[in-house]
GULONU-12947 format. One line per 5 residues: number of its first residue (from 1); their letters; for each residue z negated, y, x negated of C-alpha. Coordinates in nm, 2 decimals. Layout:
N
NUM) a) Z:Y:X; ...;
END
This chain:
446
1) manvt) 2.28:1.31:2.03; 1.98:1.21:1.80; 1.86:1.36:1.46; 1.75:1.09:1.24; 1.46:1.20:1.02;
6) lpqlg) 1.28:1.06:0.71; 0.96:0.90:0.86; 0.62:0.95:0.72; 0.56:0.62:0.48; 0.20:0.68:0.38;
11) etvte) -0.07:0.94:0.40; -0.01:1.07:0.07; 0.38:1.04:0.06; 0.59:1.36:0.11; 0.93:1.25:-0.02;
16) gtitk) 1.16:0.96:-0.05; 1.47:0.86:-0.20; 1.77:0.73:-0.01; 1.89:0.41:-0.17; 2.13:0.29:0.07;
21) wfkrv) 2.32:0.32:0.38; 2.40:0.03:0.58; 2.63:0.20:0.82; 2.93:0.45:0.77; 3.00:0.75:0.96;
26) gdava) 3.20:0.63:1.29; 2.99:0.30:1.29; 2.83:0.19:1.61; 2.44:0.19:1.56; 2.22:-0.03:1.77;
31) adepl) 1.86:0.10:1.86; 1.63:-0.04:1.60; 1.90:-0.17:1.40; 1.84:-0.11:1.00; 2.04:0.23:0.93;
36) fevst) 1.93:0.30:0.56; 1.69:0.20:0.29; 1.45:0.44:0.15; 1.20:0.41:-0.15; 0.91:0.62:-0.23;
41) dkvdt) 0.60:0.57:-0.44; 0.45:0.35:-0.21; 0.69:0.17:-0.03; 1.07:0.04:-0.03; 1.17:-0.02:0.32;
46) evpsp) 1.45:-0.02:0.58; 1.44:0.23:0.84; 1.58:0.15:1.19; 1.79:0.40:1.40; 1.57:0.52:1.68;
51) vagvl) 1.88:0.54:1.93; 2.17:0.36:2.02; 2.50:0.52:1.94; 2.75:0.59:1.69; 2.66:0.76:1.32;
56) teika) 2.84:1.08:1.34; 2.72:1.25:1.02; 2.52:1.18:0.69; 2.31:1.48:0.58; 2.19:1.28:0.27;
61) negdt) 2.36:1.04:0.04; 2.23:0.78:-0.18; 2.03:0.88:-0.46; 1.93:1.20:-0.28; 1.54:1.25:-0.25;
66) vpvga) 1.44:1.41:0.08; 1.13:1.57:0.20; 0.94:1.38:0.48; 1.05:1.51:0.83; 1.39:1.61:0.69;
71) viavv) 1.71:1.53:0.90; 1.94:1.30:0.70; 2.17:1.20:0.97; 2.29:1.23:1.35; 2.35:0.96:1.58;
76) gdvga) 2.55:1.07:1.85; 2.69:0.91:2.19; 2.99:0.65:2.20; 3.27:0.79:2.14; 3.15:1.12:2.00;
81) ppapa) 3.36:1.24:1.71; 3.24:1.24:1.36; 3.11:1.57:1.20; 3.33:1.72:0.94; 3.08:1.70:0.68;
86) paaap) 3.18:1.67:0.33; 2.89:1.41:0.26; 3.00:1.22:0.54; 3.35:1.15:0.43; 3.43:0.80:0.33;
91) ssapa) 3.59:0.72:0.00; 3.92:0.72:0.15; 3.91:1.13:0.20; 4.22:1.26:0.04; 4.07:1.54:-0.14;
96) pepas) 3.75:1.55:-0.39; 3.50:1.81:-0.38; 3.58:2.13:-0.55; 3.27:2.12:-0.75; 3.33:1.76:-0.87;
101) aptpa) 3.49:1.72:-1.21; 3.87:1.59:-1.18; 3.76:1.25:-1.32; 3.79:0.91:-1.16; 3.45:0.93:-1.03;
106) paaip) 3.45:1.11:-0.68; 3.25:0.83:-0.53; 2.95:1.03:-0.60; 2.93:1.05:-0.21; 2.86:0.68:-0.11;
111) taapp) 2.78:0.76:0.25; 2.92:0.39:0.32; 2.81:0.09:0.16; 2.89:0.10:-0.22; 3.20:-0.03:-0.35;
116) aapap) 3.19:-0.38:-0.53; 3.05:-0.34:-0.86; 3.17:-0.54:-1.13; 2.86:-0.64:-1.25; 2.49:-0.55:-1.18;
121) tpaps) 2.41:-0.49:-1.55; 2.43:-0.10:-1.53; 2.23:0.09:-1.30; 2.43:0.29:-1.02; 2.45:0.66:-1.06;
126) vggap) 2.55:0.93:-0.83; 2.69:1.25:-1.02; 2.65:1.07:-1.34; 2.29:1.00:-1.32; 2.11:0.69:-1.27;
131) llspv) 2.02:0.61:-0.90; 1.62:0.60:-0.94; 1.36:0.59:-0.68; 1.06:0.80:-0.76; 0.82:0.50:-0.87;
136) vrrli) 1.10:0.41:-1.11; 1.14:0.73:-1.23; 0.78:0.78:-1.28; 0.74:0.41:-1.46; 1.05:0.47:-1.70;
141) aennl) 0.88:0.85:-1.79; 0.53:0.70:-1.85; 0.65:0.44:-2.06; 0.91:0.65:-2.25; 1.19:0.41:-2.14;
146) daavi) 1.57:0.47:-2.14; 1.72:0.39:-1.80; 2.07:0.32:-1.95; 1.92:0.03:-2.12; 1.74:-0.14:-1.82;
151) kgtgp) 1.95:-0.42:-1.64; 1.90:-0.34:-1.28; 1.88:-0.66:-1.04; 1.85:-0.44:-0.70; 2.18:-0.40:-0.46;
156) agrit) 2.49:-0.30:-0.64; 2.26:-0.30:-0.98; 2.02:-0.07:-0.89; 1.69:-0.05:-1.12; 1.39:-0.16:-0.92;
161) redvl) 1.04:-0.16:-1.01; 1.03:-0.51:-1.12; 1.29:-0.45:-1.35; 1.11:-0.18:-1.52; 0.79:-0.37:-1.54;
166) avida) 0.96:-0.67:-1.68; 1.06:-0.44:-1.98; 0.71:-0.31:-2.02; 0.57:-0.66:-1.99; 0.84:-0.77:-2.27;
171) qrgrv) 0.75:-0.48:-2.49; 0.39:-0.56:-2.47; 0.45:-0.92:-2.54; 0.63:-0.83:-2.85; 0.34:-0.61:-2.96;
176) aatpa) 0.10:-0.88:-2.88; 0.28:-1.12:-3.09; 0.30:-0.91:-3.39; -0.03:-1.03:-3.60; -0.30:-0.77:-3.66;
181) papav) -0.58:-0.85:-3.93; -0.93:-0.85:-3.71; -1.27:-0.96:-3.84; -1.38:-1.29:-3.71; -1.68:-1.14:-3.52;
186) astaa) -1.45:-0.97:-3.28; -1.30:-1.29:-3.17; -1.61:-1.34:-2.93; -1.53:-1.00:-2.73; -1.16:-1.08:-2.73;
191) apasa) -1.17:-1.33:-2.43; -1.32:-1.11:-2.15; -1.09:-0.81:-2.26; -0.77:-1.02:-2.22; -0.85:-1.07:-1.86;
196) kpapk) -0.81:-0.71:-1.76; -0.46:-0.57:-1.71; -0.30:-0.41:-2.03; -0.36:-0.04:-1.99; -0.04:0.17:-1.91;
201) kevgt) 0.11:0.39:-2.17; 0.01:0.76:-2.07; 0.23:1.04:-2.14; 0.05:1.35:-2.24; -0.01:1.66:-2.47;
206) vsedg) -0.22:1.55:-2.80; -0.46:1.83:-2.93; -0.37:1.93:-3.30; -0.71:1.74:-3.43; -0.61:1.44:-3.21;
211) rekri) -0.94:1.42:-3.02; -0.78:1.52:-2.65; -0.48:1.45:-2.50; -0.38:1.65:-2.14; -0.20:1.44:-1.90;
216) klski) -0.05:1.60:-1.61; -0.19:1.49:-1.25; 0.08:1.24:-1.08; 0.21:1.37:-0.74; -0.01:1.09:-0.59;
221) rkltg) -0.32:1.17:-0.75; -0.30:1.52:-0.62; -0.20:1.42:-0.29; -0.49:1.18:-0.28; -0.73:1.43:-0.41;
226) ehmvm) -0.61:1.68:-0.12; -0.65:1.42:0.15; -0.99:1.34:0.03; -1.12:1.70:0.03; -0.97:1.76:0.35;
231) sksvs) -1.17:1.44:0.49; -1.49:1.58:0.33; -1.45:1.92:0.48; -1.35:1.78:0.83; -1.62:1.50:0.84;
236) phtfs) -1.99:1.53:0.79; -1.98:1.21:0.58; -2.32:1.01:0.60; -2.40:0.69:0.42; -2.55:0.36:0.55;
241) vvevd) -2.61:0.04:0.35; -2.72:-0.33:0.44; -2.77:-0.62:0.22; -2.60:-0.98:0.36; -2.67:-1.31:0.26;
246) yanvd) -2.36:-1.51:0.24; -2.51:-1.84:0.23; -2.41:-1.91:0.57; -2.05:-1.81:0.52; -2.04:-2.00:0.19;
251) rargk) -2.13:-2.35:0.36; -1.82:-2.31:0.59; -1.61:-2.18:0.31; -1.71:-2.48:0.06; -1.62:-2.76:0.37;
256) vkdef) -1.27:-2.58:0.44; -1.16:-2.43:0.14; -0.95:-2.68:-0.01; -0.78:-2.80:0.32; -0.74:-2.43:0.36;
261) kqaeg) -0.56:-2.38:0.03; -0.34:-2.69:0.07; -0.25:-2.56:0.41; -0.20:-2.16:0.37; -0.11:-2.17:0.00;
266) fslty) -0.37:-1.88:-0.07; -0.77:-1.92:-0.13; -1.02:-1.84:0.15; -1.20:-1.54:0.04; -1.51:-1.37:0.19;
271) lpfis) -1.27:-1.08:0.36; -1.17:-1.23:0.67; -1.52:-1.32:0.77; -1.63:-0.97:0.70; -1.34:-0.85:0.89;
276) ravid) -1.39:-1.11:1.19; -1.76:-0.99:1.22; -1.66:-0.63:1.19; -1.43:-0.67:1.47; -1.68:-0.86:1.69;
281) aitef) -1.94:-0.60:1.61; -1.72:-0.31:1.73; -1.73:-0.47:2.11; -2.10:-0.39:2.11; -2.06:-0.07:1.95;
286) phmna) -1.72:0.09:2.03; -1.77:0.47:1.92; -1.73:0.28:1.58; -1.35:0.20:1.64; -1.26:0.59:1.76;
291) svdgn) -1.10:0.90:1.63; -1.20:1.27:1.67; -0.92:1.47:1.81; -1.05:1.84:1.83; -1.35:1.85:2.04;
296) elvvh) -1.30:1.49:2.19; -1.39:1.14:2.04; -1.09:0.90:2.14; -1.23:0.55:2.17; -0.98:0.29:2.11;
301) nyvdl) -1.00:-0.02:2.34; -0.81:-0.24:2.07; -0.86:-0.27:1.65; -0.61:-0.19:1.41; -0.79:-0.28:1.13;
306) giavd) -0.69:-0.12:0.82; -0.75:-0.30:0.44; -0.72:-0.08:0.14; -0.50:-0.23:-0.13; -0.50:-0.09:-0.49;
311) ldyqg) -0.14:-0.05:-0.64; -0.22:-0.10:-0.99; -0.47:0.18:-1.04; -0.18:0.40:-0.92; -0.31:0.48:-0.57;
316) llvpv) -0.41:0.33:-0.25; -0.22:0.16:0.03; -0.42:0.10:0.37; -0.18:-0.17:0.57; -0.29:-0.26:0.92;
321) vrdae) -0.34:-0.57:1.09; -0.25:-0.49:1.45; -0.49:-0.60:1.73; -0.71:-0.76:1.51; -0.94:-0.83:1.80;
326) tkrlr) -0.69:-1.11:1.93; -0.70:-1.32:1.58; -0.91:-1.57:1.50; -1.03:-1.63:1.16; -0.77:-1.82:1.02;
331) alare) -0.49:-1.57:1.17; -0.67:-1.27:1.01; -0.68:-1.45:0.67; -0.30:-1.52:0.70; -0.22:-1.15:0.79;
336) isdlg) -0.44:-1.00:0.52; -0.32:-1.22:0.26; 0.05:-1.14:0.38; 0.00:-0.76:0.41; -0.19:-0.73:0.09;
341) arakn) 0.07:-0.92:-0.11; 0.38:-0.72:0.02; 0.16:-0.40:-0.02; 0.16:-0.47:-0.40; 0.54:-0.55:-0.39;
346) rkltp) 0.63:-0.23:-0.20; 0.75:-0.44:0.10; 0.57:-0.29:0.40; 0.73:-0.13:0.68; 0.65:0.23:0.80;
351) deiqg) 0.49:0.10:1.10; 0.25:-0.15:0.86; 0.08:0.15:0.70; 0.01:0.39:0.97; -0.23:0.42:1.26;
356) gtftl) -0.53:0.20:1.18; -0.85:0.26:1.40; -1.10:0.13:1.14; -1.09:0.06:0.77; -1.22:-0.17:0.51;
361) snngs) -1.21:-0.09:0.14; -1.26:-0.39:-0.06; -1.43:-0.27:-0.38; -1.60:-0.59:-0.44; -1.31:-0.78:-0.58;
366) agsvl) -1.36:-0.54:-0.89; -1.73:-0.62:-0.93; -1.86:-0.29:-0.77; -2.22:-0.31:-0.64; -2.23:0.01:-0.39;
371) tmavi) -1.95:0.22:-0.30; -1.94:0.54:-0.11; -1.57:0.54:0.02; -1.43:0.88:0.19; -1.35:0.82:0.55;
376) nqpqv) -0.97:0.78:0.64; -0.89:1.04:0.87; -0.89:1.07:1.18; -1.13:0.79:1.19; -1.50:0.79:1.20;
381) aiist) -1.61:0.49:0.98; -1.52:0.31:0.69; -1.70:0.02:0.51; -1.67:-0.09:0.13; -1.73:-0.46:0.10;
386) daivr) -1.89:-0.46:-0.25; -1.92:-0.75:-0.48; -2.13:-1.07:-0.37; -2.34:-1.21:-0.65; -2.58:-1.52:-0.68;
391) kpvvv) -2.94:-1.37:-0.65; -3.30:-1.50:-0.56; -3.39:-1.44:-0.19; -3.67:-1.53:0.02; -3.57:-1.81:0.27;
396) ntpen) -3.78:-1.96:0.57; -3.88:-2.33:0.52; -3.89:-2.59:0.84; -4.27:-2.55:0.81; -4.27:-2.19:0.90;
401) gesia) -4.35:-2.11:0.54; -4.13:-1.92:0.30; -3.94:-2.00:-0.07; -3.73:-1.87:-0.33; -3.36:-1.98:-0.34;
406) vhpvg) -3.04:-1.85:-0.50; -2.79:-1.73:-0.23; -2.47:-1.52:-0.27; -2.58:-1.19:-0.18; -2.37:-0.86:-0.12;
411) nlams) -2.37:-0.49:0.00; -2.19:-0.37:0.31; -2.16:0.02:0.26; -2.05:0.25:0.54; -1.95:0.61:0.55;
416) wdhra) -1.94:0.74:0.89; -1.88:1.07:1.07; -2.21:1.24:1.19; -2.00:1.40:1.49; -1.90:1.07:1.63;
421) fdgay) -2.28:0.92:1.63; -2.63:0.92:1.50; -2.81:0.71:1.21; -2.94:0.44:1.47; -2.60:0.38:1.62;
426) aanfl) -2.47:0.35:1.26; -2.77:0.13:1.14; -2.76:-0.11:1.43; -2.38:-0.15:1.39; -2.43:-0.29:1.04;
431) sriks) -2.72:-0.50:1.13; -2.52:-0.68:1.40; -2.23:-0.74:1.14; -2.51:-0.88:0.91; -2.62:-1.10:1.19;
436) iletr) -2.30:-1.24:1.27; -2.21:-1.31:0.90; -2.56:-1.49:0.85; -2.60:-1.69:1.18; -2.25:-1.77:1.33;
441) dwiae) -2.12:-2.11:1.32; -1.81:-2.05:1.12; -1.68:-2.41:1.14; -1.59:-2.36:1.48; -1.36:-2.08:1.40;
446) f) -1.14:-2.31:1.24;
END
């Protein structure tokens, strides 16, 4: 017999909502077979059974929000009798719960697959309340929406994050379509502003004079803060920066970018090149790819590369490229693109957001010039890939002279743990990354 618990689905996730059970009590379950679906602020995912056997008990119904680590089901040996728990009883049970109202709605305990719904228009409910994941509840509350009027397109009509965002976008479209008088001189500033995402409506308490608004910190904001404070208190953070000339990378990108885009379906950015350079430099500086465990430095002989992804300003997720040292540049680019897209759509599995050994934070995509990131514990270093801009640089000429040229240049900024190594080690690691980016024959990678 084995207890099935809610797994850790991200560094700052503390709870999840059970949105669907794939098995009934009494059903046979294979090891690693999807058992239930859970939704959190960061990921919607199917959770597999840890063992093979028979589902003997369900302790959390669809719609229940439970903490990480809580026991939500029991898988017993083949032939084990089901537990006499009311929550696990199928809809054919002869008697309803005593606390239930004597109305035809006893299906408030859908441990089995939900009954066939007539149409996916209304959101499913448990006990009369809409079945909503934490992220959906937050979006609805922040935008003052009514869940009862939102059409759900998820399983059995469940309201998904995309459903809520579609309603929000529709409302913004109606507002944008309303003509508003504006002076002609303001039209020159309208173009760049339109490129920014529309700000989300914030729910808060406005002061009497209207000059201030108090907004409660969301759970993810508070947990992120706690994790960052912990990291700062545990690791003696130190900061090193190197400037990289990306002209060599640009020459390779220019030759292959059209073919790459046509073959892969996405653009070839600088990030895969930086990732490959970091991975190769780690082979010469293995202590960069380590974790601190008590009084020991655990040096990893593999590279699980984490790539920080922004979730529409609501938090961060760090999907992990497993065994990145075994992948060439094209494979790295493909996996980074796939993980990033699925992270934004909350389609990653728990295994894809845990256990990295080194992290890249791609702040340059937002135009940052120099970022001091906080170390992702228990790792010992994190690099921020800041903005790459064209600027004058000094270059060598064939006649052993010097001249000025305009090249793409950007900073690689690294926060590192002084317990693991000293400044010379960190500086030489960054210098090695710089050398790889500026001198390697990148065309050979393709």
